[in-house]
C-alpha positions in Angstrom: 102.3 106.6 55.3 104.3 108.3 58.0 107.8 107.2 58.7 106.7 106.0 62.2 104.1 103.7 60.8 106.7 102.3 58.3 109.2 101.6 61.0 106.7 100.1 63.6 107.0 96.5 62.3 110.8 96.6 62.9 110.6 98.7 66.0 108.2 96.6 68.1 110.2 93.4 68.2 113.3 95.4 69.2 111.4 97.3 71.9 109.9 94.1 73.4 113.4 92.6 73.4 114.6 95.8 75.2 111.8 95.5 77.8 113.0 91.9 78.4 116.4 93.3 79.3 114.7 95.7 81.8 113.0 92.8 83.5 116.2 90.8 83.5 118.1 93.7 85.2 115.3 94.0 87.7 115.4 90.3 88.4 119.1 90.3 89.1 118.9 93.3 91.3 116.1 91.9 93.3 117.6 88.4 93.7 120.9 89.9 95.1 118.9 92.5 97.1 116.8 89.7 98.7 119.9 87.7 99.8 121.6 90.8 101.2 118.5 92.5 102.6 117.3 89.4 104.4 120.7 88.9 106.0 120.8 92.6 107.1 117.3 92.4 108.5 118.2 89.3 110.5 121.3 91.0 111.9 119.4 94.2 112.6 116.9 92.4 114.8 119.3 89.9 116.2 120.9 90.0 119.6 124.5 91.1 120.0 126.4 94.1 118.7 125.6 93.7 115.0 122.3 95.5 115.0 123.7 99.0 114.9 126.2 98.3 112.1 123.5 96.5 110.1 121.1 99.5 110.5 124.0 101.9 109.5 124.7 99.8 106.3 120.9 99.8 105.5 120.8 103.6 105.9 123.8 104.1 103.6 122.4 101.8 100.9 119.1 103.6 101.1 120.8 106.9 100.4 123.1 105.6 97.6 122.5 107.4 94.3 121.9 104.8 91.5 123.7 106.9 88.8 126.7 107.5 91.0 127.1 103.8 91.8 126.6 102.9 88.1 129.2 105.2 86.8 131.6 104.3 89.6 131.3 100.6 88.6 131.9 101.4 84.9 134.7 103.9 85.3 136.5 103.0 88.5 136.6 99.3 88.3 138.6 97.7 85.4 136.5 95.3 83.2 139.0 92.4 83.8 139.1 92.8 87.6 139.2 89.6 89.6 137.6 89.2 93.1 138.8 86.2 95.2 140.1 84.7 92.0 136.9 85.2 90.0 136.8 87.5 87.0 134.0 90.0 87.4 133.5 90.6 83.6 131.4 93.6 84.4 129.1 94.3 81.5 126.9 97.4 81.1 123.8 95.4 82.0 125.5 94.0 85.1 126.6 97.5 86.1 123.0 98.7 86.0 121.8 95.7 88.0 124.4 96.0 90.7 123.8 99.8 90.9 120.2 99.0 91.8 121.2 96.5 94.5 121.6 99.1 97.3 118.0 100.3 96.8 116.8 96.7 96.5 118.6 95.5 99.6 117.6 98.4 101.7 114.0 98.1 100.7 114.0 94.3 101.4 115.8 94.8 104.7 113.2 97.4 105.9 110.2 95.3 104.9 111.8 92.1 106.1 112.5 93.6 109.5 108.9 94.6 109.7 107.7 91.2 108.6 109.9 89.4 111.2 108.6 91.7 113.9 105.0 90.9 112.9 105.8 87.2 112.8 107.4 87.2 116.3 104.4 89.1 117.7 102.1 86.3 116.4 100.7 88.2 113.4 101.6 85.7 110.7 99.2 87.2 108.2 100.7 90.6 108.8 104.1 89.1 107.9 102.7 88.0 104.6 102.5 91.6 103.5 106.2 91.3 102.8 105.4 89.3 99.6 103.4 92.0 97.7 105.9 94.6 98.9 108.7 92.6 97.3 106.7 92.4 94.1 106.2 96.2 94.2 110.0 96.6 94.5 110.5 94.4 91.4 108.4 96.7 89.2 110.0 99.8 90.7 113.4 98.2 89.7 112.0 97.6 86.2 111.3 101.3 85.8 114.6 102.3 87.4 116.5 100.0 85.0 115.9 102.6 82.3 119.0 104.3 83.6 120.9 101.8 81.5 120.1 103.9 78.4 122.7 106.4 79.7 125.5 103.9 79.3 124.4 102.2 76.1 122.6 99.2 77.5 120.0 98.1 74.9 117.0 98.2 77.1 113.5 99.6 76.3 114.3 103.3 76.7 117.5 103.0 74.7 115.6 101.3 71.8 113.1 104.2 71.8 115.8 106.8 71.8 117.7 105.1 69.0 114.5 104.7 66.9 113.7 108.4 67.4 116.9 109.3 65.7 115.6 107.8 62.5 112.4 109.9 62.5 112.6 113.2 60.7 109.5 114.9 62.1 109.0 116.1 65.7 105.4 114.8 65.5 106.5 111.3 64.8 109.1 111.4 67.6 106.5 112.6 70.1 104.1 109.8 69.0 106.9 107.3 69.4 107.7 108.5 72.9 104.0 108.4 73.7 103.8 104.8 72.4 106.8 103.8 74.4 105.4 105.3 77.6 102.1 103.5 77.0 103.8 100.2 76.4 105.9 100.6 79.5 103.4 102.4 81.7 100.2 100.4 81.2 101.6 97.0 82.1 103.5 98.4 85.1 100.6 100.4 86.4 98.3 97.4 86.0 100.9 95.4 88.1 100.9 98.1 90.8 97.1 98.1 90.8 97.0 94.3 91.3 99.6 94.5 94.1 97.5 97.2 95.8 94.4 95.1 95.6 96.3 92.2 97.2 97.6 94.4 99.9 94.2 95.9 100.7 92.5 92.5 100.8 95.2 91.0 102.9 95.0 94.0 105.3 91.2 93.4 105.6 91.8 89.8 106.4 94.3 90.7 109.1 91.9 93.2 110.6 89.1 90.7 110.7 91.5 88.1 112.3 92.6 90.6 114.9 89.0 91.5 115.7 88.1 87.8 116.0 91.0 87.2 118.3 90.0 90.1 120.5 
């Protein structure tokens, strides 16, 4: 029996636990991104002088490199830093989640602004496209959370890399990576496919409703 097959019973539970960390990181990043992104979208479309600053902030967050933000949080901010009297207690997992917030918030702001515009124009069904777009962002964040492997966060990619160190043969290592890609990729691609189906069907409903109204 190859070393890979011998190690699979111990590897699979660790890998699934690591994937759970990926989903947890994505959930935190999306939750914060939703709050910040919706606020920025509202300010961007609102009256007054806050539209331009909000659009500028969205543009800067859209361009923020995840790795740069992540390493800045870990190396430039002391672990015991307090903000407004609250200790941040910045763990590696939280650093990864916060580093994904700029992308998350910018994505939410862009799509929320489009949904608000659709709603105000009377296309309520068109505004609902915001929901599958948010779900798409969540799964993109799940994939992006693999950056945590670079700073020692025990997520799915890190588990694969650590397990590969215990395999003596290149063939077993390649098989392990292929297995990890399949276990990561197949569920995520299935989720993207379902989201795409929902978007297409909702778009057809919107087109039929628009044709009927005309």
